[in-house]
N, C-alpha and C positions, 0 to 999 in steps of 0.2 A: 567202472574203471575210468580214471582221469584222462582227459584229452592231452595231447602232446603240448598244446599251448599252456594248459594248467600246470603240467609237470615242469615246463621251462620256467614259469613264474615262481614256483616253489623252490626250484634249484637256485634261481637268482637270489632269493631271500637268504638261503643258507650261505652262499658264497659271498654275498655283500656284507653279511653280518660280521665275519672275522677276517675275510680275505686270506685265509691260510689254505694250505693244500689239503684236499679231502680225497679219500679213496672212494671207489664205487660202493664198497660195502658200507662205509660210513653214511653216505648220502642215502642209500637204500634203507638203512636202519632208521635214520632220522625222518624219512618220509613214510615209514611204515609200509614199505612195498614188499610184497611176498609173491612167490610163484614165478616161473620161468617167463611167462608171457609179459607180466608187468615189469620184470627186470629188463627184458629186451626193449620194452617201450621206454624205460629210463635211459638205456644206452643210446637209443635213437635220439632222445631229447638232448642228451649231453653232446652227441656228435653234431647236431644242428647248432648248438650254442658255440661249439668250437669253430665250425665253418663260418659262423657269423662274426668271429673274432671276440666273442664275449668272454670266453675262458680259454685256457691253454691246458693241454694234457701231456703227460709223459708216457714213456713206453710201458710203464707198469700199470697204466690205467688211472693214475691219480690226476686230479684236475684242480685248478685254482683260477681265481678271477684275474683277468688281464687288465691291469690298470696303467694309467699314464706314468705313475711313479715306480713302475716295476722295471723300467729300463728296457722294456720290450714294446713292440708296436705290431699291429696287424694291418694287412692291406693286400692289394693286388699288384703283382709285379709286371712291369712292361720292359721288355728287353729290346734294345736298339740294335742296329746293324753292326755296331762295333763290339757287341757282346756284353756291354754293360747294362745294368738294370736300374729302374726307378720304381720304388714301391710307393703307391699312392694309398695313404692311410684313410681310415673311415672319418677321421677328424680333420681332413683337408691338408695334411702335410705330405711332402714328397721327400723320400730318402734315397740317396744315391747308393747303388750297390756295385762296386767294381766287379769285373768278370770273374776274378779269382775268388770272390766271396759269395758267388751265387749258390754254391753248395747243392747243385742239382736242380735248382729251380728252372722252370720253363716259362715262356711268355704266357701271361694270363693266369698263372697259379695264384692261389690264396696262400699267403706266407706270414710267418712270424719273423720279425727283424730284431736282432740283438746288437750289442756293442755300438749303440747309436752315439755318434759324437758330432759336434759342429764341423761342417765342411767349409768350403770357400763361399764367400758372399752370401751369408745368411742361409746356407743350405745345410742339410744333414747327410751323414754318411753312416752306413751300417753294414751288417752281414746277415745273410739268411740263416736263421737258427732252425726253423722247421717249416716243412711244406705241409700246410693244413689240408689243402685239396687241390688236385690237379684240375686245370681248366679242361684239358682233353687228355693229357698224358701222352699225346702222340709226338714222336720226334723222327727226323729223317737222318739217315746215315748212308755213307758210301762204303762199300766193302772193298778192302784191299787184302788179297790173298797172295802170300808168298810161301810156296810149299804148303806145309800144314799150319803155318801161322796165319791168323786172321786178325785184322784190325778193323775197328769201327770208327770211321772218320766222320765227325759231324758235318752234315751237308752244308751248313752255314753257321754263323756265330750265334744263332738263336738256340742251338742245341748243344750247349756246353755241359754235357754230362758224360760220365764214364759208364758204359753199359757192357753187359755180357748176355749172350744168348745160349740156349741149350744146344747140345750137339745135333739133335734132329733138325732144328731150324738152320744151323750153320751148314749142314750137309746139303740144304736146298739152294745154297747161294754160290755164285761164281764171282770172280774178280770183276769189279766195276759195277756190280749191282747197286742200285739205289733202293733202300728199303724204308718202310715205315714200321716203327716199333711202338709198343705200349710200355711206357716207363712208370713203374710204381712210385708211391710217395715215399716209401722207406728204402734206405740203402743198407748194404752191409760193407762196412769199412770203405765207404765212398764209392762202392760199385753198385749200380742198379741192375738187377737181374730182370731184364725186359723180355717181352714176348713179341714174336714176329706177327705183325698185322698183315702186311702184304709186300710183295716185290713190285715196286713201281715201274722199274725198267732198268736199263743198263746205260752207262755213260756213253756207249758207242751208238745208242739209238738216237735218231734225229729229233724225236719229240720227248726225250727223257727229261729235259729241263722244264718244259711246260708241264709235264705230268707231275714232276716233283713239286713245282710251284702250286699246282692245283691241290695236291695233297696237303701242302702247308696251309692253304686257305680252306681246307675241309670241303673241297669241291669234288663231287663224285663224277669221274670222267668215264664211267661205264654203266651198263644197265644190267639188271638182274636177269636170270634165266627166264623168270615168269614174264618180265616186261618184254623181252625179245620174242618169246613165244606169242604173246598177244600181238605184238607189232607185225609179226610174220603171218598172223591169221587174218589181218585186215585186208580187204580187197584192194587191188592195185589200180582199179579203174572204177568209174562211176557206173552203177547198175541201174536198171529201170526202176527197181523198188526204192532206190535212194532218192529218186527225183519226186516221189509222191509228196504233194503238198507244197512244192517249191515252184516259184515263178521261173519260167524259162527265158533267160536273157542271153542265150547263146548267139542270137542274131546281132547283138550289139558289139561293136569292135573295141572291147576292153583291151587295155595294155598294162603291163607292169613296168615300172621305172625304178631301178635299184642300183646298188653298187656293182662294179664290174665283175667281182668274183662271187656274187650272191648265188646261193643254191636254194635257199628257203624263201620263196616269194609268197608272202601271205596277204598282200593287198594289190588290188587291180582297180583301175580308174577309167572313166569315160565321161566326156562332157558334151552336151548338146547346147546349141543356141536356140532359144525358143522364139516364137513369133512376137511375143510381147516384149522382147528385148532382154528378158531374164536368161539365166543359165540353168541347165539341169545337170547336176553333178551326181554321178553314181560312184560310190565307194563300196567295193565288194571285198569282203574279208573271208579267208578260208574257214570253213565250218569244221574245225578240229574236233569239237565236242560231239559231232555226229558219229565219229568213229571211236571216241574214248569216253566211256560212260563211268558214272560214279561207282565206286567200289571195286574197280578193276586195278591191276598192278600199275598200269601207266597213269591212271588218274591219281593214284596215291603218289606216284613218282613226280608228277607235275607239282603237286602241293609241297613236296619235300625240296625239289630242286629250285623251283620258282622262276628260273631264268636260264637262257642260254648264255654262254660266255664266249668272247671273241678276242683271245689273247694273240697279239702279233700276227694278225691276218690268218689265224686258224679258228676253229670253232669247237667248243665242247657243248653239244646241243642238249636242250631240255627234253627233246624227243628223239628216238632213233631215226637215223637218216632215211630209212625206208618210208617213214611217215613225213618227216620235215622236208625232205627233198623230193618225196614221191607223191602219194595220193593227196596230201594236204598243201602241197606247193602249187601255186597257180601257174603251172608250166604252159609254155607256148602251144597253142592249138590242141589242148587237152581239156575235156570237160571236167569241171570241178564244182563241188558243193560250196556255197558261200552264204554269208549273211550280208545283205545289201542295205546300205543307208542311202536312199535316193533323196536328193535335196534340190529344191528350186531356190536360186539365189539371185537377188536383184542387183542392180548396178551400184548399190551402196555397200554390198557385201553382207546383207542380212538374209538369213534363211527364212523365206516367207511360207514355205510348205515343205513337207518331208514325209517319207514313209520308210519303215524299217521292216524287212521281211527276209525269209529264207529263199534262196535262189540257186540256179545253176547257170554258170557262165563258161565261156571258152575264150581265154585270153589270146588275142591275135599275135602279140609281139612282146617278147622279153627284151625290154629296152635297158640301156645303160645310161647312168647319169652323164658320163663323159660324152657319149654320143649326142644326147639331147642338148647338152650345153653347146656343142659344136653347131647344131642346127639353129639354136637361138642366136648364135654369133654370126649366122649367115652362111655357114658351110653346108655342103651336101654330104650326107652320109649314106653310103650304099645300103639298101634294104629298108630304109626309112621313108622312101619317097611317098608312098601312098598314105602315110600317117602324118605328114607335115601339117596339113590343114587342121587336123584334130589337135596336134601339139600346140599350134599357135592359138587355137581356141582355148585350150587349157591355160596357156600363158596369160591370155586376157583375163580369165577368171582369177588366176593366181594373183595378178597385179591388183585386182579389185579387192581381194581378201587381204592383201598386204596393206593397202591403204586403209581398210577398215580397222585392221589391227593397230595401225599407227594412231588413228583417230581415238581409239579407246585407250591409248597410252600403254600398250604392252611394253615390257622392258626389252630393249634391243641390245642384248649382249653379243659381242663378237669375240668368241673364244674358240678358234679352230683347234681341234685336238691333234696331237702328234700321232701319226699312224706309222706302222712298220711293215715293210715288205722285204723279200729276199731277192738279191740280184747277184749272180755269180758267187753264191755262198756267203755274201756279206749283207748285214742288215742295212736297209736304206730307210731313212726317216723323212717323212713329208707331212705337211699340214693338210688336214682334211677340211678344206674350206667350203663354205656353203655358197654354191652358185645358183643360177636360176632354176635348174631342174630340181635340185635338192630342196630349194625353198618352195617350189610348186607342190611337191609331194607333202612337205611339212604342212603347208596351208590346207591341203585337202584332208589330211589326217586329223589336224586340229579341229577342223569344221565338223567332221564326222564324229569325233570323240565328244565334242561339246553337245552336238545334237542328240546323240545316244544317251549321254548322261542326263540331259534335261528331260528327255522323254521318260526315262525309267527312274526318275528321282523319287518316286513314291513306293518303290519296292526295295528290299534289301539289296545293296549295291556296293561295289568297290569304287571309290572316287580317287582321283589323283589330286591331292590337296597341296597347297603351298601357302604358308602363313606370311603375313607382313614381316619385314625385317625388324630386328631390334634397333631402334634409332641410335642408341649409344654405341653399338658395335659399328654401324655405318659411319657415324661421326668420327670414330677412332680411325677408320680407314681413310676418311677424307683428310684427317689431320696428317696421316702418313703421306698422302699424296701431296699435300702442301709442303711437307718437309722435303719432298723429292723435287721441288722447284716449280710446282704448279700453283696457280693462284685460283683457289676454289673457295667461293663464299656460298654457304648454304644456311641461310637463316630460317628459323621457324621449323615447322613440322616437315619430316621427310615424306615426299609424295612420289608417285610414279613419274610425274612431270619433272620434278627436280632431279630425280635419279637419271632419267633419260637425257636431260640437259647436261648432267655430269658426264654420262657415257659419251656424248658427242664431242666433249672437249679433247678426247684422244683421237687423233687423226690417223697416225701411221699404224700399220699392221703390228709393228713391234710394241708400240704403246698399248694398243688394244689387248694384245696377248698378255701383257704384264698387268695393266691396271684394271681392265675389265675382269680379269681372273681374280684380282685382289678383292674387287667389290663383290664378285659372285660368291666368293668364300664367306663374305659377311652376311649373305642372305640366308634365310632359313632353307633347309633342305626339303625339296619336294618329296612326298611320300604317299603311301597308299593308306586309305582309311575308309571305314564304313560310315564315318561321320563326315558329312559334306561341309567343308569349311571354305570352299571356293579356291581359286588359283590366283594368287596375287600377281605373279609375273605376267601371266597371260591376261589378267583382268577378265576372267570368265567365272561366272557364278557356279555353273555345273560343269564338271570336267572329269573325264575318265580316260583310261587306256583301253581301247576296244579293238585296235587295228593290228595287233601282233600276237595272236593266240598261239602261233607256232613256237615263239621264243619267250613269252611272258605269261606267268601263271595268272595274274589279275585279269588280263584280256580273255584268257581261256575260261576263267570262272564267270566272267560277265556273260559270255555266250551261253555257258551252261545254265546260269541263273535265269536268263531270259526264256530259254526253251523249257527248262524244267518247271518253272512257275506256271507257264501256260498249260503244260501237260498235267500238272497237279491241280489246275483250276484255282490257284492262289489259296490253297488250304492253309489255315493259320498255323497248324502244328508244323507243317513243312516249312512255312515261312520262318518260324522261330529257329528251326534246325539250320536252315540255309544262312540266316543272319550270323549264327555262331560260327559256321564254317567259313564264311566270307571274312569275318573279323580275324580269324586265325590265319587265313591266307594273306590278308593285308599286312599283318604284323611280320609274318615270315618273309614276304616279298620285299618289304621295306628294309629288313635286315640284310637279306641276300643281295639287294641292289647295292648297298654300301660295301658289302664284302666283295661283290663283283667289280666295283670301281677300284678298290684297293688292289685286287688281284690283277686287273688289266694294267694298272699303273705300274705295278711291280714287274710285270712281264716286259713292259717297255724299258724299265730301268735295267732289267737283266740283259735285254738286247743291246742297250747302249754300252753297258759294262763289257759285254762280250766283244763288241767292236773295239773299245778303247784298250782292252788287254793287248792288242796288237799295235797300238800307236803310242806307247809310253815314251815320253820325251819330246813329242811333237807339240807344236804351238797352234793355237786356235784363236780367232777373234770371237768375242762373245759379248753378252750383255748381262748385267746383274739383275736377276729377277726377284730376289728376296734377300732379306738380311735377318740373321738370327744371332743369339748371344755368342755363338762360337765361330761365326764366320759369315760367308755369303754364298748364295746359290747363283750359278752362272749357266746360261744356255748359250751354246756356241751357234755360229751361223749354220752349222751342219745339224742343228737341233739336238745335240747331245747335252744332257743336263747333268751337272755335277756340283760338288761343293768345294769351296776354298776355305780351309780353316784359318783362323786368325794368325796362327804361327806360320802359315804359308803365304801370308801377305807381306809381313815385315820381317826384318832381321832381329837378332837378339837385342840389339841396342835401339831398335826402332819398332817397338811393340805397338800393334794396333789393338784398339779396344772397341767394344760394342757400346754405343750410346743410344739407349732406349728412348730418351727424351727427344733426341734429334733424328732418330731412325737412320743411323749410319754407323760405319766403322771408321775410326780415325786414329791418327798417330800424333800425339802431342808434340813430339820432337820436330817432325817435318811439317806439321799442320796439313798433312795430306789426308783426304777423306774420300770415301766411296759411298754412293747412294744407289738406291734402286733405279734402274734405267741407264746407269753409266755404262759406256762401252769400254771393254777391257781386253787385254791380251793375256791368255792363260796357257800354261804348259800342263799336259797330262802327266801326273806323277805316280798314280796308282789306280788300279781298277780290279774289281772282283765280280765275276759273273754270278757266283753262288750267293755272295752277300749283296749283290745288286747295287754296288757303289762305284762311283767315279770320283776321283779326287784330283783337283787342279791346284796349280801354284800360280799366283798372279804375277805376271811379268811387269813389275812396277816401272822399271826404268824405261822400257820400250813404250809402255802405255803412257808414261809421263811425257816422253819425248814427242809422241804423237799429239798429246794435248797441247804441249808447248808450241809445236810447229803450227797447229791450227790457230792458236792465239796470235802467233807472230804474223801469219797470213792475214788474219782479220785486222790486226793493228796496221800493217802496211797498206792494205786496201783502204782503210779508213783515213790514213794519213794522206795517201794520194788523192782521195776524194776531197779532203779538206783543202789541199793545195790547189786542186783544180777550181774549187769554188772561190778560193782567195784570188786566184789568177783572173777569173771573170770579174770579180769585184774591183780589183785594182785596175784592170783594163778600162772598166767603166769610169774610174776616177782619173784615168790618164797617167798612171804611175808605172809605165813600162820598165823604166830603168831599175826601179825597186824590185819588180818581179824577176828580172834577169839576175839580179844580185842574190835574191832568195833561192832561185833555182840552182845557181852555181854552188851556193852554200850547202844546199840539200844533197847535191850530187857528191860533193866532197865528203860530207858526213857519211853517206851511204857507202862510198868507196872505203873509208876507214873502217866502217862496221864489218864489211865482208873480208877485209884484209888484215 
């Protein structure tokens, strides 16, 4: 029997020969295929070719070659928040699809596009003819029930499809329910007969929106029955038998330092000053793998979830709370099992000796970043008195490690993230800035991560890798910065030194938030890999994530690999199996990390839009953070981010246009232009929590008056300064009468100007 690859090659020969439509029977006869099993193999091969966009099929099972001259195109559709789509074809074209011509397509689907015609500015426009394959087929709807009538309202613009459910599913629903359904590829008269996957929640529930967003990003916010049973079977305290083979460090005054609302504390630290002047740093990390073994439901769940998620000051944990906040959290004054990285560090920040081992600790104090920062600022914080000496010792070591990082030219990005909290029912936004205590813990964790990665670099391992940036991409960002009014010259090869020099050019917080972020986007994305390629930004040869096994799968798998390899005495067969497993986790974790970033960013946008729905018509001061072909992005002083479309900048007779060469938007008629970094005044004109969008209108007149007023003040100050200098000069020359005449003339002109 021929392999699927061989069948596909022979099918291609038939279809390439005449490019006409062929039935399944014709292809079967030409290939001399007989028997049910071989016919099924042929059908599978044809389906694969359709999913690859090589051929197109109709409802009767006929197929033909999909060619460029057929008027059709194959690609993947991306649907934006306005409900419009863009199909990215295999040969590099992008085709715009208006929302009314999506014909049931969902974001990420593989589709065939027809009626392709030239659009505006060298673009193409078309219509979805066929959905070849659903990406997931999952869609979210809100239920509206009025009497016996039921309506399915798309939860947002990404789900522009008409659906029906069977009566049994409808009977399970109440008004306001948010549901996830499975949408098939084929419809009947434009209606898709979907099946109910799950009820996510109801619009009256406090967490309904976060749950719906999690479902949209395919994030599992619950645990299986088997996982919960395993979690509940795990001991809630450390037993004597758990301590066997572990070093007892319970006499050392370890502390945890974390965010104010943290419940899952997986790292604890302690620092000693040695007689030789060096420092002894202990970093102890929760031994999650002691309780969760390979082959169990929770072990498989960790590999699937890969990470915890923290949308808007809430958490969707990788592990059930009874574990993440309980036996594996290094809670105050409770014995816990840990893996300790003990390091001796000299005054230059070098690790001169280390040991890595399993241990038992008892953390003395659950500290908060905010409290430790107060102590470092000279304040007294109740409950911390007995730990102040240890904290200042940690601070000394942290400063040494910071200086060592600077000497090795690690990249110093300053990009504080916007965080969300609730206050009196309204979302409050603030910048999560890194102060001394946050930097201290980062320094200690980076040192432990690099020490562990270096020590175990000879076994199968998961590394945190970061490649050098693409020089052309970095140079294009520098060009944009120059177009924004900065004078940046960077000749020759891009180096860490030149990048750090560039980063230091931006002094204010506002500049750093905009331009550091712009440069950060030009860098390669850090990821997980079993192939050690070093970490460019940190300038560390061997680096990993070892310190957060409660919330990250790679960290958990590193702990597992270290202990399991010792247990199996480094058996080669086991080593090969482990390497395969770690490679799989690396790939999944890298994908989930990107998904998690998008999810948390969209959660913030949802919170921003929720606020702005109640403030339509109000004005805000802001700054332009980015420019794109259809408008500009603005961040207000309240940290609300939204967009201003080009039509919401100018009037009908004063149209603003995007200028890619000069990286600005401008109006030819008024010669007015806007750049990244410009301060502006905007009015909120629309917001949608479900679509996660905020739309502003730029208040040009008021913004222009502010600019004019500032220019006038500068002019007058300059004028008075020049007059003063002239006064001094003329006095020195003994020309007092001329000075008086000039002063009287200036006063008269000023009077006329103001009246």
